[in-house]
C-alpha positions as semicolon CSV with decimal commas, in nm:
position;residue;x (nm);y (nm);z (nm)
1;M;12,802;-9,201;2,258
2;K;12,964;-9,459;1,999
3;Y;13,306;-9,323;2,104
4;F;13,256;-9,362;2,460
5;T;13,126;-9,728;2,382
6;K;13,447;-9,814;2,213
7;L;13,672;-9,632;2,456
8;W;13,512;-9,844;2,763
9;I;13,553;-10,177;2,548
10;L;13,926;-10,086;2,485
11;I;13,966;-10,046;2,850
12;F;13,797;-10,338;2,924
13;L;14,023;-10,533;2,689
14;L;14,330;-10,365;2,825
15;F;14,261;-10,463;3,188
16;T;14,213;-10,811;3,095
17;S;14,529;-10,808;2,935
18;I;14,727;-10,728;3,291
19;S;14,608;-11,052;3,420
20;S;14,941;-11,192;3,493
21;A;14,918;-10,942;3,790
22;Y;14,611;-11,101;3,914
23;E;14,653;-11,285;4,245
24;D;14,551;-11,649;4,230
25;H;14,298;-11,682;4,495
26;H;13,990;-11,868;4,523
27;Q;13,653;-11,712;4,361
28;E;13,364;-11,782;4,486
29;E;13,110;-11,927;4,184
30;W;12,802;-11,700;4,236
31;E;12,771;-11,353;4,385
32;L;12,456;-11,169;4,508
33;G;12,492;-10,813;4,472
34;L;12,322;-10,502;4,565
35;S;12,387;-10,138;4,531
36;L;12,238;-9,823;4,636
37;G;12,347;-9,487;4,543
38;Y;12,293;-9,146;4,385
39;A;12,182;-9,118;4,019
40;H;12,217;-8,841;3,811
41;L;11,952;-8,855;3,494
42;A;12,157;-8,599;3,272
43;T;11,949;-8,573;2,954
44;E;11,626;-8,468;3,189
45;D;11,880;-8,316;3,463
46;K;11,676;-8,457;3,761
47;D;11,865;-8,664;4,024
48;G;11,698;-8,987;4,211
49;T;11,798;-9,273;4,444
50;N;11,967;-9,540;4,255
51;V;11,915;-9,946;4,360
52;H;12,084;-10,195;4,143
53;L;12,008;-10,571;4,222
54;H;12,228;-10,863;4,052
55;I;12,328;-11,231;4,035
56;M;12,652;-11,293;3,856
57;K;12,846;-11,626;3,809
58;H;13,221;-11,670;3,771
59;L;13,311;-11,849;3,472
60;D;13,479;-12,190;3,567
61;G;13,853;-12,263;3,437
62;E;14,222;-12,193;3,522
63;G;14,282;-12,031;3,201
64;F;14,171;-11,672;3,057
65;E;13,788;-11,731;3,140
66;K;13,837;-11,704;3,526
67;Y;13,882;-11,300;3,490
68;F;13,534;-11,317;3,368
69;S;13,163;-11,330;3,507
70;L;12,804;-11,351;3,360
71;G;12,471;-11,241;3,523
72;L;12,164;-11,069;3,528
73;G;12,070;-10,733;3,684
74;L;11,768;-10,537;3,764
75;E;11,787;-10,161;3,850
76;M;11,554;-9,888;3,947
77;I;11,594;-9,497;3,963
78;A;11,364;-9,329;4,180
79;S;11,287;-8,959;4,077
80;D;10,993;-8,768;3,968
81;E;10,954;-9,016;3,679
82;T;11,087;-9,384;3,802
83;H;11,285;-9,569;3,575
84;Y;11,342;-9,936;3,521
85;S;11,623;-10,162;3,378
86;T;11,658;-10,525;3,316
87;M;12,019;-10,624;3,198
88;F;12,239;-10,889;3,102
89;T;12,609;-10,833;3,228
90;I;12,947;-10,949;3,123
91;A;13,227;-10,874;3,361
92;T;13,606;-10,882;3,416
93;H;13,817;-10,890;3,708
94;P;14,158;-10,772;3,600
95;T;14,242;-10,777;3,983
96;E;14,088;-10,951;4,272
97;D;13,886;-10,653;4,394
98;L;13,814;-10,447;4,082
99;T;13,515;-10,563;3,857
100;L;13,458;-10,374;3,539
101;A;13,080;-10,471;3,381
102;F;12,931;-10,426;3,020
103;S;12,565;-10,478;3,029
104;P;12,322;-10,460;2,749
105;T;12,007;-10,307;2,901
106;I;11,628;-10,266;2,828
107;E;11,500;-9,934;3,031
108;W;11,134;-9,854;3,094
109;E;10,992;-9,535;3,219
110;K;10,665;-9,388;3,245
111;H;10,599;-9,057;3,079
112;S;10,258;-8,906;3,173
113;T;10,043;-9,214;3,135
114;E;10,243;-9,441;2,851
115;W;10,518;-9,666;2,928
116;E;10,831;-9,644;2,695
117;N;11,102;-9,881;2,658
118;H;11,422;-9,875;2,486
119;Y;11,770;-10,026;2,455
120;A;12,061;-9,883;2,655
121;S;12,423;-9,982;2,709
122;H;12,502;-9,956;3,090
123;F;12,883;-9,946;3,201
124;E;12,996;-10,001;3,573
125;A;13,314;-10,020;3,783
126;S;13,330;-10,142;4,154
127;Y;13,622;-10,199;4,373
128;V;13,539;-10,388;4,671
129;F;13,684;-10,474;5,018
130;D;13,636;-10,804;5,229
131;V;13,440;-10,761;5,535
132;S;13,433;-11,126;5,596
133;E;13,481;-11,454;5,377
134;H;13,058;-11,430;5,331
135;F;13,065;-11,042;5,258
136;H;13,223;-10,752;5,096
137;I;13,164;-10,386;5,030
138;G;13,282;-10,112;4,817
139;P;13,235;-9,801;4,600
140;V;13,061;-9,854;4,239
141;I;13,016;-9,586;3,950
142;G;12,780;-9,640;3,620
143;F;12,685;-9,480;3,345
144;S;12,405;-9,550;3,096
145;T;12,366;-9,395;2,765
146;S;12,075;-9,469;2,508
147;E;11,903;-9,250;2,216
148;E;11,654;-9,125;2,472
149;G;11,957;-8,989;2,694
150;E;12,205;-9,069;2,992
151;H;12,246;-9,125;3,361
152;Y;12,541;-9,157;3,599
153;T;12,528;-9,311;3,921
154;F;12,762;-9,371;4,220
155;G;12,719;-9,552;4,528
156;L;12,792;-9,849;4,747
157;H;12,816;-10,200;4,646
158;L;12,735;-10,481;4,888
159;G;12,803;-10,841;4,774
160;I;12,758;-11,186;4,910
161;P;12,940;-11,461;4,774
162;L;12,676;-11,759;4,739
């Protein structure tokens, strides 16, 4: 797990270094996003439905900071035992339509009659297509890892610039 985290951070930094290829365009200041899709809880060998909601703010400026966003997110994986997550997100936008995100996360799940929570690292990549100036859509993949287990997600990201 440590090696995957280091690899993801390396990829994150590599993509930010290609920012010279990033087209100069107008980024909306805020985005409300919803992702719906499939989740595989690898450790439990179960499948479920993934629902992810976030709000992101693009950082202001004309320098390096314009390639980053900060935000908050909520996630639910509905399976035999529903899993919930809250997260703080740091995202980079190496191109206009590609987003790579890292989120320190707290996950909750109820086993039998007790609620358990733990820290997880959540990684996500999405690529969007503008449907209009007020809506975009595209594929999203995610991976979350903790001492308790791992889960993988893929689905459809829907975004509304605010």
